[in-house]
N, C-alpha and C positions, 0 to 999 in steps of 0.2 A: 505545430508549435505555437505556444501562446506568446504573442509579441508584446513586450513591455512598453509602457508609455515612453515617449521621447524624453530623454534626459538632457536638459539644457543647463549649461554652467551658470547662467545668470539668474536662475530661478530661486536659489536658496539664500538670498540675502536675509530675509526674515527680520525678526525684531532686533537681531544683533547689529544690523547695519552692514552695508556692502564692504566698507573698509575693514571692519573688524573680522568679517567672514574671510576676506582675502588674506589678511595678515595671519589669521589663525592657521592657514595652510602652509606657512613657511616651513621648509625642511631644515634639517640640521645645518646644511650648507648655507641656506639662506640666512638663518639666524646667526651663523658664524660671520658671514660677510657683513651683516648689519652691525653686530657687536664690534667687529674690527674697524668698520667705518667710524662708529661713534668714538672708539678709543683713539683712532688716528686724529679725529677732529679735536678731541680734548688735548692731546699732546701737541698738536699744531698751535692751538690757542695758547697753551702754557709756554711753549718754546718759541713761539713767534715765527713758525715756518709755514710760509704760504704754500709751497709745493706739497708739503705733507697734508695740508688742509684739503687741497684739490683731490689727493688720493683718497682721503677719508670720505669726502663727499661722493666720489665715484663708488667706493665700496658700499656705502650706506644706501645710495639711490638704486643700485642695480637690483637687489632683491625686491625693493618696493615697486619698482617699475615692472619687474617680472610678475609679481603677484597681481598688480592692477591689470596688466594686459591679459593675463590668463583668466582673471575673473570676468572681465568684460568681453572676452572673445566668445562669440555665439557658436560654440561647438554643439552640435545636435547629433547624438549617438543613440541608436536603438539596439536592444539586445533581446535575444530569444533563447529558450532552453527546450531541448527535446530529449525525452527519456526513451531508451531502447533496451528492454521492453518496459512497459509501465508496471507490470506485475511479475515478480520473480519469487522463486521458492527460497527459503532460508538456506544460506550457504552459497547461493548462486550470485553471480555478478551482473550488474546492469551498467550500461554506459550512458553518460550524460553528455550531450552535445551542446555547446554554447556557440552562438554566433553574434558578432558585434558588427554593426554597419554604421558608417559615417554618412549621414544624410544631409550634411551641410556642405557648403562650398569651400570650406577651409580644411587644410590638412591638420590632423590632430598631432599632438606631441606623443610622448611615451605614455602608453596605456597600461595600467595594471588591473587585472580582473581578479575578483575573489568571490566565490560562491559560498553561501552559508549552507552547511549540511550538519545534521545531528552527529554527535560523536559516535553513535552506534554504526554509522556508515563509513567511518574512517576520518583521516585528517582533512582539514579545510583546504580545498584546492586553490592555488594561486597561479596566475599566468602573467607574463610580461609581454606586451605586444609593441612592436615598433610602430612608427607613425602610420596612420591609416589615411590614405589619400581620399579626396572628395569622391563620394559615391562608392568607396571601397568597402570591403568586408573582410573579416577574419573569423576563422572557425577553429575552435579547440575542443577537446573532449577529455573526460576523466572517468574513472571507474569507481563504483561504490559497491559495497558488499556488507551484508549483515547476517549474523548467525541467529538473530532474534527476529521473530515475526512482528508485524505491526504496520502502521501507517507512519511514514517518515516524510516531513515537509522539506522541500528543497527551495532555497532562495530566501530573501531576494538577492539578485546579483548586484554586487558592488563594483563600481568603476572609479579608478583614480586617474586623473589627468595631471601631467606635469609639464613645465615649460622646458625649452631646449637646454637651459643652463642647470636644471635641477634645483632651482631655488624655491619653488613652490609646488605644492600638490593640492588638488581639490578632489574631494570624494563625492560621488553621486551614487544613489541607490535606486534600482528599478523596483517596480511594485509587483512584477509577475512572480508567482509561486507555483510550484508543482508538488505532487505527492507521489512518492514511491510506495507501492504496496508490497510488502514482503509476506508471502504466504507460508504456512507451515509446510515442512518437508513431506512429500508424498512418496511412499515406498511402493514400488510395483508388487502386487500380490499374485500368487499363482492361482490359476484356474482350478476350482474345486467345486464339488457338489454342495449346494446350499440348501439347508433344511427348509428355508422359507420360500423356496421356489415352487411355484404351483405345478402340479402334475400336467403332463401332456407330452405328446410326441412331436417330432418335427424340429426345425431349426429356426433361426432368426427370431423375429418378433413373436412368432407363434409359440415359442418355448417360454416366453416371458409372460405366461398366463398367471392370473391371480386367483386368490380364493374369493374375492369379492368383485362384483361388477354389476352394471345396470344395462338394461336394453337400450339401444340407441336406434331410434326410428328416424333420425334425421337423414334424408336422402342425400346422395352425392352423385356427381357426374358419372356417366357410364365409362368404364374402362374396358379395353380389349380383354376378352376372356371372361367377363362377368356373365353369370347365368341370366338369360332373358326372362326367366320366371320371376326374378326379383325386381323387374322394372316397376317403378312407382308411376303409374300413368297420370295421376292427378298432378304430381309435381312436374312431370314431363310437359303436360299441357300448360302449366303455369309459367315455367321458365323457358319453354321453347327449345329444349334440348333433352336428350334421353337421360333420365335419372333412374338410379337403382336404389333399393332399400337395403340399409345395413341392419340386418335383423338382430344382431347381437354384438355388443361392443366387446372387443377382446379384453380379457381379464389379465391383469399384470401382477406380478409378485410385488410384495411390499416388504420394506425393511425399516425398522426404527433403530437409530443409533443414539445411545445415551452416553453423554460425557459428564462425568462427575467433576464439578469445578469448585467444590468446597475448599476453602483455604486451609482448614484444619486437617484435611485428608491428605495433604502433600507436604513434603519438607524440601527446603532448599529452593533455589531459583537458578536462572541461567539457561542456556540452550541445551544443557545435558541433564536438566532436572526431570523428575518423574512427571510433572504436569505437562511439560513440553513434549515428552514422549507420548503421553496420552492424547494430546492434541494432534500430534503427527499421526498416531494410529487412527484416530477418528477421521482425519482427512484422507488417509489411505483407503480406509474401508468405504467411505462415501464415494470416492472417485471410482473405486473398483466396482461397486454395485451399480453405479450409473452407467459405466461402460458395459455392464451385462444387462442393461435395459430394465433395471428394476426401479420401482418407485420408492424413494427414500425420504425420510424426514429426520431432523436433528432435534433432540431435546437435551436439556441439562437438568441439574438438580433443582433449578428454578422453574422448570416446566418446559412447554413446547416453544420452539423458536420459529417464527414465520420468516425463514430465510429465503424461501422460494415461494412465490404465489402459486397456490394449487389447492386441491381439495383436501381438507383436514390437515393442512400443513405439509403434504407430501409433494415432492417434485415428481410430476407425472409425465406421461408420454407426450403431453402437449408442449413440453419444453425440450429443447435440444440438450443432449447430455453435457456438452461443453458449457452451455450457458448455465445450466443448473449447477454443475460442479463449480463453476466460477463464482456463483452467488454464495454457495455454501462455504467455499474456501475464503471468500471475503469476510464472512462472519467469523470463521475460525482464526483469521489473521489478527483480529482485535479482541478475541474473547479473553477474559481474565478471570481470576478467582472470584468466587461469590462469598458473601458474608454468611451464608446459611450453614447450618450445622446438621441438617437431616436431609433425607430424600423423600419427604412427604409430597412435595410438588411433582417430582418425577413419578412417584407412585400413582398420583391422580391422573397424570397425563398418560401413563401406560394402562391404567385401569379402564380408560375410555375406549381402548381398542388396540390390540397388539397383533393384528393380523400379520402373518408371515414371520419373518425372521426378526429377532431382537439381538443387537450387539451392544454390549455395555463396556465402557472403560471406566473403572472404578478406582478410587483411592482407598485409603485405610477405612475399614468397616468395623463397627462394633456389632455385638450380637443383635441389638434391636434393629439397626439399619439393615443388617443382612436378612433378617426375617421379613422385614417390610418389603425389601426389594424382591426377595424370592416369591412372595405372594402376589407380585404384580404380573407375573408371567401368565399369559392366557392359556386356556386349555388347548392342547394340540399345537401350540406354537413352539418353534425352535428358538433356542437362545444360546448365545455365546458370550461369556464374560471374561474380561481381562482384569485380574485383581492385582493390586499393588502389594508387593512383598515389602512391608515396611522396613525391616532391618536392612535389606539390601539397598534401599534408597535413603538411608539415614534417618528414617522415621522410627522413633521408639515404639515398641509394641510388646505386649505381653507374650511370653513363650507359648507357642502352640496356638496362637490366635488365627493365623492365616489359614491353617488346614481346615478348621471347622467352618470358616467363612466360605472357603472354596467348595466344601461339601454341601 
């Protein structure tokens, strides 16, 4: 957890001056006592009542003394925030844990905590804590949930201290902030044969062969069961241990996933909109293919995205599936509509090489864009397209336009 800087009550005098800062924190009770004291003093002066004057002085002085004492007391309080987990899917809940610790030698008064959260995550949480003894700590937690994906900042944590009589309150704000990442919803997909998967028998990684690959002559350490005829004697003499030659690098299947983000291709907004469905479908396909040990890359109508470092933008076998999926989902968490009107950039990215499988999530298409995208499919490559049915999603379309585009 990120520990916020120590908040001290005497630090915020600023240009307003210490007295003005202290008196600005008077509560309704404190202001009422002060007004009653002034009124009693005026009445005592007019009526000539000494006893009433003493009561008025007591009522007026009490909130002023409380404000001065609270302002000059050296309360030092630290706060921290911890998110569990840091990344959630849309519609899932995350828990935020707050911890407040009194690092001074004085017991604090009543503490009121308030954490700033975006409205998409729910109402602003508020907590009231009793006095915190010296070196004491208090822990509270609250839940947040969002149906929309994105990055949501949390914080800063605000703290209010009050005197025992409730006459004055002083607010302090910590500087620590955290970010909750809400990923698009991922739907489990059933196992099925994929046209982009390279041929070959066997299971495990050997089934994830690809149409393309290069010889890999880099030797590696000897493992039990390796053929001794593959021993690389020059490397063995150099490294002082038995090294074997990898004569051919395994070939892996490749898949390109295209997400159409054109603003004009979708209608409406919100978690149930067509665009959010397309983003969720893209995330589901990418996760599914990575679990099947395929190399994947993500492109949009604006071209290729370097979401995961790899050759030609593909998430390769050199990356763990969970790490690659996390990087791609982070990109999809913040992806938004583009201002483009055509798929020319996507066509160029696909024309550079469409080995293996091509999966496309498309919005509304006209005849020109349909022909352009259909021509981007490589020879012998398998392709699957999900087309937006405009009228079903509230997007006006000409009668009979969806069927020709699908064909």
